[in-house]
C-alpha positions as CSV (number, residue, x, y, z in Angstrom):
1,M,-28.4,-2.1,-4.4
2,A,-27.6,-3.8,-1.2
3,G,-24.1,-2.2,-1.0
4,V,-21.7,-0.7,-2.8
5,L,-19.8,-2.9,-5.3
6,A,-16.3,-2.1,-7.1
7,S,-13.5,-3.7,-8.0
8,L,-10.6,-4.7,-5.7
9,P,-7.2,-4.0,-7.3
10,W,-3.6,-4.3,-5.8
11,A,-1.0,-1.7,-6.5
12,D,2.3,-3.0,-6.8
13,G,4.4,-1.7,-3.4
14,Q,1.3,-0.8,-1.7
15,V,1.9,0.1,1.9
16,N,0.2,-2.6,4.0
17,P,1.1,-2.5,7.6
18,S,-0.3,-5.3,10.4
19,G,-1.4,-5.2,14.0
20,I,-3.0,-2.4,16.2
21,K,-1.4,0.6,17.6
22,T,-0.6,0.6,21.4
23,T,-3.4,3.0,22.8
24,I,-7.0,1.9,22.3
25,Y,-10.1,4.1,23.7
26,F,-13.1,2.3,25.5
27,A,-16.4,3.8,27.4
28,L,-19.6,2.1,28.6
29,K,-22.1,2.2,26.5
30,S,-24.8,3.6,29.5
31,W,-22.0,6.8,28.8
32,I,-22.9,7.2,25.7
33,K,-25.8,9.7,24.4
34,T,-26.0,10.0,20.9
35,W,-24.2,7.1,18.4
36,P,-22.5,8.0,15.0
37,K,-24.5,5.9,12.0
38,I,-23.3,4.3,8.9
39,V,-24.7,6.7,5.9
40,A,-27.9,5.9,4.7
41,N,-27.2,5.9,1.1
42,P,-23.4,5.2,0.9
43,A,-21.6,6.2,-2.4
44,T,-18.5,5.3,-1.9
45,P,-17.1,1.5,-0.3
46,K,-15.8,4.2,2.7
47,D,-19.0,5.2,3.3
48,F,-20.5,1.9,3.2
49,V,-18.2,0.9,6.0
50,T,-17.4,4.2,8.2
51,M,-19.8,5.2,11.4
52,A,-20.7,9.0,10.6
53,G,-20.9,11.8,13.2
54,D,-19.8,11.8,16.6
55,F,-20.3,10.1,19.8
56,E,-22.4,12.7,22.3
57,M,-21.6,11.2,25.6
58,V,-23.9,11.9,28.8
59,A,-22.5,14.8,30.7
60,G,-19.3,14.3,33.0
61,K,-18.3,11.2,30.6
62,S,-15.7,10.7,28.3
63,F,-13.8,7.5,26.9
64,L,-10.6,6.1,28.7
65,K,-7.2,5.0,27.3
66,L,-5.7,1.1,27.7
67,Y,-2.3,0.7,26.8
68,T,-1.7,-2.7,24.8
69,T,1.4,-4.4,24.4
70,Q,2.1,-4.0,20.6
71,G,2.4,-7.9,18.8
72,K,-0.2,-9.1,21.6
73,G,-3.1,-7.6,20.2
74,K,-5.4,-7.9,17.1
75,L,-8.7,-7.4,15.5
76,N,-10.8,-9.8,13.2
77,F,-14.3,-10.8,12.2
78,E,-15.9,-13.8,11.1
79,P,-19.4,-14.5,9.2
80,I,-22.3,-15.8,11.8
81,G,-26.1,-16.5,11.4
82,E,-27.8,-18.8,8.9
83,K,-28.5,-18.5,5.3
84,D,-30.3,-14.8,4.3
85,H,-29.7,-13.7,8.0
86,Q,-25.9,-13.6,8.2
87,M,-24.2,-10.6,10.2
88,V,-20.3,-10.6,11.3
89,M,-19.1,-11.0,14.7
90,N,-16.4,-8.4,14.9
91,K,-13.5,-9.3,17.8
92,G,-10.7,-7.8,19.6
93,T,-7.7,-8.9,21.8
94,F,-5.7,-6.3,23.6
95,S,-2.9,-7.3,26.1
96,F,-2.3,-4.9,29.1
97,P,1.5,-6.4,30.9
98,D,0.8,-6.4,34.2
99,I,-1.5,-7.6,37.1
100,S,-1.5,-4.5,39.4
101,D,-4.3,-3.9,41.7
102,S,-5.2,-1.3,39.0
103,A,-5.6,-3.9,36.3
104,K,-7.5,-6.2,38.3
105,A,-9.9,-3.6,39.5
106,L,-10.5,-3.1,35.5
107,A,-10.7,-6.2,35.1
108,K,-13.3,-6.6,37.9
109,S,-15.2,-3.5,36.7
110,L,-15.5,-4.8,33.0
111,L,-17.0,-8.1,33.7
112,N,-20.6,-7.9,32.5
113,S,-20.2,-4.6,31.5
114,N,-21.3,-3.4,27.8
115,V,-18.7,-1.5,26.1
116,V,-17.6,0.6,22.8
117,V,-13.7,-0.1,22.0
118,I,-12.0,2.4,19.2
119,V,-9.1,0.7,17.6
120,P,-6.2,3.0,16.1
121,L,-4.6,0.9,13.0
122,P,-1.1,1.5,11.6
123,H,-0.6,3.1,8.5
124,E,1.8,5.8,6.8
125,S,-0.9,7.5,4.5
126,E,-4.3,7.2,6.0
127,K,-5.7,7.5,9.9
128,R,-7.6,4.6,10.3
129,Y,-9.7,4.0,13.5
130,V,-12.1,0.8,14.0
131,M,-15.2,0.6,15.9
132,L,-16.1,-2.7,18.2
133,G,-19.1,-1.8,19.6
134,S,-22.9,-1.4,18.3
135,E,-26.0,0.7,19.5
136,D,-28.1,-2.3,18.7
137,Y,-26.0,-5.4,20.0
138,D,-24.6,-6.3,23.2
139,T,-20.8,-6.5,23.6
140,T,-19.1,-9.2,25.4
141,V,-16.2,-8.6,27.3
142,S,-14.0,-11.6,28.7
143,I,-10.3,-10.9,30.8
144,K,-8.0,-13.4,31.8
145,G,-5.2,-12.8,33.7
146,D,-1.6,-14.4,34.0
147,S,1.0,-14.3,35.9
148,G,3.7,-15.7,34.2
149,D,5.6,-18.6,34.5
150,K,9.5,-18.1,34.6
151,P,11.2,-14.8,34.9
152,G,10.9,-12.6,32.0
153,S,8.1,-14.6,30.4
154,D,4.9,-12.8,29.9
155,K,2.6,-12.1,32.2
156,G,-0.8,-9.5,32.5
157,L,-4.1,-9.2,31.3
158,T,-5.6,-10.5,28.1
159,F,-8.6,-8.7,27.1
160,D,-11.2,-10.3,24.6
161,I,-14.0,-8.1,22.9
162,E,-17.1,-9.9,20.8
163,V,-19.8,-7.9,19.4
164,P,-22.1,-8.8,16.3
165,D,-22.7,-6.2,13.5
166,T,-23.7,-5.8,10.2
167,T,-20.3,-4.0,8.9
168,P,-17.3,-6.1,9.3
169,L,-14.9,-3.9,11.6
170,P,-16.6,-0.3,11.0
171,N,-14.5,2.8,10.6
172,Y,-14.8,5.4,12.9
173,A,-13.9,8.9,11.7
174,G,-15.5,11.1,14.2
175,A,-14.4,12.6,17.4
176,L,-13.2,10.9,20.9
177,V,-13.8,13.0,24.0
178,L,-11.0,12.0,26.3
179,E,-10.3,12.9,29.9
180,D,-7.6,15.1,28.9
181,G,-8.8,16.4,25.6
182,T,-10.2,15.4,22.1
183,L,-9.1,12.8,19.4
184,D,-10.0,13.6,15.9
185,C,-10.3,10.4,14.4
186,E,-10.7,11.6,10.5
187,L,-7.1,13.5,11.2
188,G,-5.7,11.7,13.7
189,V,-5.3,15.1,15.9
190,F,-5.2,15.3,19.8
191,T,-6.2,18.6,21.1
192,P,-5.7,19.0,24.8
193,A,-8.5,20.0,27.1
194,A,-8.1,23.7,28.1
195,G,-6.7,24.3,31.3
């Protein structure tokens, strides 16, 4: 079987929040020593779309955090390719509300870089983290800056991420090593670094 096929019911009153949370996590692909993988023989729909295992980082490297304005970012996917070769293009848009020197320096550093991004989604009862980035395919990062056009108007950086993949918006349920601790994406629990 090529996948895990099952009925897709909808329960009355099912909780279904939209959007993304306000902190996303990113790392250069060159910082990653070992990648998580989709389960070889998935038994459930969740196994079929979830990266199993943790990222093993190169010594001294960790995922970094980026604040993103809620209501200004989203994830989506669409089909790409020709008949018998179709995949998906996973996409993310993230908005940082300033064009400070630090923001412009980050933009300059990420242009022409190959990244992986982990995005937490809001939900009352589940921990949901989506991975944009693939060991096999390059990530395209496009960054735009805007000063705003009048007092109180929207300004800042907009990060657009695109990466081809075989899985639409794959889940990530492993650990993320961060500068200040470790985030368990399966449980949604952050453990600060010792010391």
